[in-house]
C-alpha positions as CSV (number, residue, x, y, z in Angstrom):
1,X,17.7,51.3,-46.1
2,X,14.5,50.7,-44.2
3,X,14.1,48.1,-41.6
4,X,12.3,44.9,-42.5
5,X,9.1,44.7,-40.5
6,X,8.7,41.8,-38.1
7,X,6.3,39.2,-39.4
8,X,3.1,39.2,-37.4
9,X,2.3,36.0,-35.5
10,X,5.9,34.7,-35.4
11,X,6.4,33.0,-32.0
12,X,8.3,35.2,-29.6
13,X,7.9,38.4,-31.6
14,X,5.5,41.2,-31.8
15,X,2.9,42.4,-29.3
16,X,0.8,39.9,-27.4
17,X,0.0,38.7,-23.9
18,X,2.9,37.3,-21.9
19,X,2.7,33.6,-21.2
20,X,1.7,33.3,-17.6
21,X,0.2,30.7,-15.4
22,X,0.7,28.5,-12.4
23,X,0.3,24.7,-12.5
24,X,-2.5,23.7,-10.2
25,X,-2.8,20.6,-8.1
26,X,-4.8,18.9,-10.9
27,X,-1.7,19.3,-13.2
28,X,0.5,17.7,-10.5
29,X,-1.9,14.8,-10.2
30,X,-1.9,14.4,-14.0
31,X,1.9,14.5,-14.2
32,X,2.3,11.9,-11.4
33,X,-0.4,9.7,-13.0
34,X,1.5,9.7,-16.2
35,X,4.7,8.7,-14.4
36,X,3.1,5.9,-12.4
37,X,1.3,4.3,-15.4
38,X,4.3,4.5,-17.7
39,X,6.8,2.9,-15.4
40,X,7.1,-0.9,-16.1
41,X,7.8,-1.7,-12.4
42,X,4.4,-0.4,-11.5
43,X,2.7,-2.8,-13.9
44,X,4.7,-5.8,-12.9
45,X,4.3,-5.2,-9.2
46,X,0.6,-4.9,-9.5
47,X,0.5,-8.1,-11.6
48,X,2.5,-9.8,-8.9
49,X,0.1,-8.5,-6.3
50,X,-3.0,-9.8,-8.1
51,X,-1.7,-13.1,-9.6
52,X,0.6,-14.0,-6.8
53,X,-1.9,-13.4,-4.1
54,X,-4.6,-15.3,-6.0
55,X,-2.5,-18.4,-6.7
56,X,-1.1,-18.6,-3.2
57,X,-4.5,-18.3,-1.7
58,X,-5.8,-21.2,-3.8
59,X,-2.7,-23.4,-3.1
60,X,-2.9,-22.8,0.6
61,X,-6.6,-23.7,0.9
62,X,-5.9,-26.8,-1.3
63,X,-3.3,-27.9,1.1
64,X,-5.3,-27.0,4.3
65,X,-8.8,-28.0,3.3
66,X,-8.7,-31.4,4.9
67,X,-7.3,-30.2,8.2
68,X,-9.6,-27.2,8.2
69,X,-12.7,-29.5,7.8
70,X,-11.3,-31.8,10.5
71,X,-10.8,-29.0,12.9
72,X,-14.4,-27.8,12.4
73,X,-15.7,-31.3,12.9
74,X,-13.8,-31.5,16.2
75,X,-15.1,-28.2,17.3
76,X,-11.8,-26.5,17.3
77,X,-11.5,-22.7,16.5
78,X,-11.5,-22.3,12.7
79,X,-8.9,-20.3,10.7
80,X,-11.1,-18.6,8.1
81,X,-8.2,-16.2,7.3
82,X,-6.7,-18.9,5.1
83,X,-8.9,-17.8,2.1
84,X,-7.0,-14.5,2.1
85,X,-3.6,-16.0,2.9
86,X,-2.1,-14.9,-0.4
87,X,-2.7,-11.3,0.4
88,X,-1.0,-11.7,3.8
89,X,2.2,-12.7,2.0
90,X,2.6,-11.7,-1.6
91,X,0.0,-8.9,-1.6
92,X,1.4,-7.1,1.4
93,X,5.0,-7.3,0.1
94,X,4.0,-6.1,-3.4
95,X,2.0,-3.2,-2.1
96,X,4.8,-2.0,0.2
97,X,7.5,-2.4,-2.4
98,X,5.4,-0.5,-5.0
99,X,5.1,2.4,-2.5
100,X,8.8,2.5,-1.9
101,X,9.7,2.4,-5.6
102,X,7.2,5.1,-6.5
103,X,9.7,7.7,-5.1
104,X,13.0,5.8,-4.6
105,X,13.2,5.0,-8.4
106,X,13.2,8.7,-9.1
107,X,16.1,9.3,-6.7
108,X,18.1,6.4,-8.1
109,X,17.6,7.6,-11.7
110,X,18.0,11.3,-11.0
111,X,14.5,11.9,-12.3
112,X,13.5,13.7,-9.1
113,X,15.6,16.7,-10.3
114,X,13.4,17.0,-13.5
115,X,10.3,16.6,-11.4
116,X,11.3,19.4,-9.0
117,X,12.3,21.6,-11.9
118,X,8.9,21.2,-13.4
119,X,7.1,21.4,-10.1
120,X,9.0,23.1,-7.3
121,X,6.1,22.8,-4.8
122,X,7.4,19.7,-3.1
123,X,4.6,19.0,-0.7
124,X,2.1,18.9,-3.5
125,X,4.2,16.2,-5.2
126,X,4.2,14.0,-2.1
127,X,0.4,14.5,-1.6
128,X,-0.3,13.7,-5.3
129,X,1.8,10.5,-5.2
130,X,0.1,9.4,-2.0
131,X,-3.4,9.9,-3.3
132,X,-2.8,8.2,-6.6
133,X,-0.9,5.3,-5.0
134,X,-3.6,4.8,-2.4
135,X,-6.4,4.8,-5.0
136,X,-4.6,2.4,-7.4
137,X,-3.6,-0.1,-4.7
138,X,-7.0,0.0,-3.1
139,X,-8.9,-0.7,-6.4
140,X,-6.5,-3.5,-7.4
141,X,-6.4,-4.8,-3.8
142,X,-10.2,-5.0,-3.6
143,X,-10.4,-6.9,-6.8
144,X,-7.7,-9.2,-5.6
145,X,-9.3,-9.7,-2.2
146,X,-12.6,-10.9,-3.8
147,X,-10.7,-13.1,-6.2
148,X,-8.7,-14.6,-3.4
149,X,-11.8,-15.1,-1.3
150,X,-13.7,-17.0,-4.0
151,X,-10.7,-19.0,-5.3
152,X,-9.7,-19.9,-1.8
153,X,-13.2,-21.1,-1.1
154,X,-13.2,-23.6,-4.0
155,X,-11.4,-26.4,-2.0
156,X,-13.3,-25.5,1.1
157,X,-16.7,-25.8,-0.6
158,X,-15.6,-29.2,-1.9
159,X,-15.3,-30.3,1.7
160,X,-18.6,-28.6,2.5
161,X,-16.9,-26.1,4.8
162,X,-16.9,-23.0,2.6
163,X,-17.0,-19.5,4.0
164,X,-19.6,-17.0,2.8
165,X,-19.5,-13.2,3.0
166,X,-22.1,-13.5,5.8
167,X,-19.5,-15.2,8.0
168,X,-18.6,-12.9,11.0
169,X,-16.1,-10.3,9.9
170,X,-15.8,-11.7,6.3
171,X,-16.9,-8.5,4.5
172,X,-14.8,-6.4,6.7
173,X,-11.8,-8.6,6.1
174,X,-12.2,-8.4,2.3
175,X,-12.6,-4.6,2.2
176,X,-10.1,-4.2,5.1
177,X,-7.5,-6.1,3.1
178,X,-7.8,-3.6,0.3
179,X,-7.5,-0.7,2.8
180,X,-4.6,-2.2,4.5
181,X,-2.7,-2.8,1.2
182,X,-3.4,0.9,0.3
183,X,-2.0,1.9,3.7
184,X,1.1,-0.3,3.3
185,X,1.8,1.4,-0.1
186,X,1.7,4.8,1.6
187,X,3.8,3.5,4.4
188,X,6.4,2.4,1.8
189,X,6.1,5.8,0.1
190,X,6.8,7.6,3.4
191,X,9.9,5.4,4.1
192,X,11.0,6.0,0.5
193,X,10.9,9.7,1.0
194,X,12.7,9.4,4.3
195,X,15.5,7.1,3.2
196,X,15.7,7.8,-0.5
197,X,17.2,4.4,-1.0
198,X,15.2,1.5,-2.5
199,X,17.0,-1.5,-0.9
200,X,17.2,0.2,2.5
201,X,13.6,1.3,2.6
202,X,12.4,-2.1,1.5
203,X,14.5,-4.0,4.0
204,X,13.6,-1.8,7.0
205,X,9.9,-1.7,6.2
206,X,9.5,-5.4,5.6
207,X,11.4,-6.1,8.8
208,X,9.1,-3.8,10.8
209,X,6.0,-5.4,9.3
210,X,6.8,-9.0,9.4
211,X,9.6,-9.6,11.9
212,X,10.3,-6.9,14.5
213,X,6.7,-6.6,15.5
214,X,6.5,-10.2,16.5
215,X,9.8,-10.0,18.4
216,X,8.2,-7.8,21.0
217,X,6.2,-10.7,22.3
218,X,9.5,-11.8,23.9
219,X,9.5,-8.7,26.1
220,X,7.6,-9.5,29.3
221,X,5.0,-7.3,30.9
222,X,2.9,-4.4,29.7
223,X,5.7,-2.7,27.8
224,X,6.2,-5.6,25.4
225,X,2.4,-6.0,25.1
226,X,2.0,-2.4,24.1
227,X,4.9,-2.3,21.7
228,X,3.5,-5.5,20.0
229,X,0.1,-3.8,19.6
230,X,1.3,-0.6,18.0
231,X,3.7,-2.0,15.5
232,X,2.5,-1.3,12.0
233,X,1.9,-4.8,10.8
234,X,0.2,-5.9,14.0
235,X,-2.0,-2.8,14.2
236,X,-3.0,-2.5,10.6
237,X,-3.3,-6.2,9.9
238,X,-6.1,-6.6,12.4
239,X,-8.6,-5.2,9.9
240,X,-7.9,-8.1,7.5
241,X,-8.9,-10.8,10.0
242,X,-12.1,-12.7,10.1
243,X,-14.3,-12.9,13.2
244,X,-16.0,-10.2,15.2
245,X,-13.1,-9.4,17.5
246,X,-10.2,-9.9,15.0
247,X,-7.0,-11.8,15.4
248,X,-5.6,-12.4,18.9
249,X,-8.0,-10.1,20.7
250,X,-6.2,-10.5,24.0
251,X,-2.9,-9.2,22.5
252,X,-3.9,-6.8,19.7
253,X,-6.3,-3.9,19.1
254,X,-9.8,-4.4,17.8
255,X,-9.8,-4.4,13.9
256,X,-10.8,-0.8,13.2
257,X,-9.0,0.6,16.2
258,X,-5.8,-1.1,15.0
259,X,-6.2,0.2,11.5
260,X,-6.8,3.7,12.8
261,X,-3.5,3.4,14.8
262,X,-1.8,2.2,11.7
263,X,-3.1,5.2,9.6
264,X,-1.9,7.6,12.3
265,X,1.6,6.1,12.0
266,X,1.5,6.4,8.2
267,X,0.3,10.0,8.3
268,X,3.1,10.9,10.9
269,X,5.7,9.3,8.6
270,X,4.4,11.2,5.6
271,X,4.5,14.5,7.5
272,X,8.1,13.8,8.5
273,X,8.9,12.8,4.9
274,X,7.3,16.0,3.6
275,X,9.4,18.1,6.0
276,X,12.6,16.4,5.0
277,X,11.6,16.5,1.3
278,X,11.3,20.3,1.6
279,X,14.6,20.8,3.4
280,X,17.0,18.4,1.6
281,X,18.6,18.8,-1.8
282,X,17.4,16.5,-4.5
């Protein structure tokens, strides 16, 4: 009996080149983009960032328009930051939470094991997540900042005290708000890699940004002053403030100096997160 010849072209049989190849960084970006855009929490968090910030900015300026106009008439220092007040609350929280959940959700569901099986080069995963997250949040944050600015100005223009983009520091505050939101999302991503626990990373991060930083004002002397200045929320948030010198110039960094300090802190946390990500089991 003669052997039956193998059918040509059947997968896995016959001569042919071996399947080889190595996924490049573009493939990692593509994979992470697919994960980010197909997760429902990403969509709803970005909706909360946009809609919540816009509505809160409008409501705050509606409530404060009379007192704002009165303060200007009496020659008191104005508080132009109110037109972006929604970003200072809802926007910052949403951006930070999105950053944490971008990685912590994979740990909570076990999806990180599948990710590492498909792409064992861990640092590239972290870098791809950080790049995509920063770009997405910056774009949405910039749109939201402009919407907040113009919505918040509606009640102020009705009182003839509206704020234009020519106002000192206004353009920087609008673009700076988007940059700060992108930085906060990466800050959340870094803590997510470090702690690998959603609730823990969210609690610690929000406490650092909104609470602990302000508590350092209770420490007398230069030590308390320095600690206050370098805390993430106090340093990074300076770039979102109106005016040429930023918010509390006697206590805090200049806007771009503070934002640079904040970015250094984020990069350091991401590097530590990458080191631990390489060394720890999934």
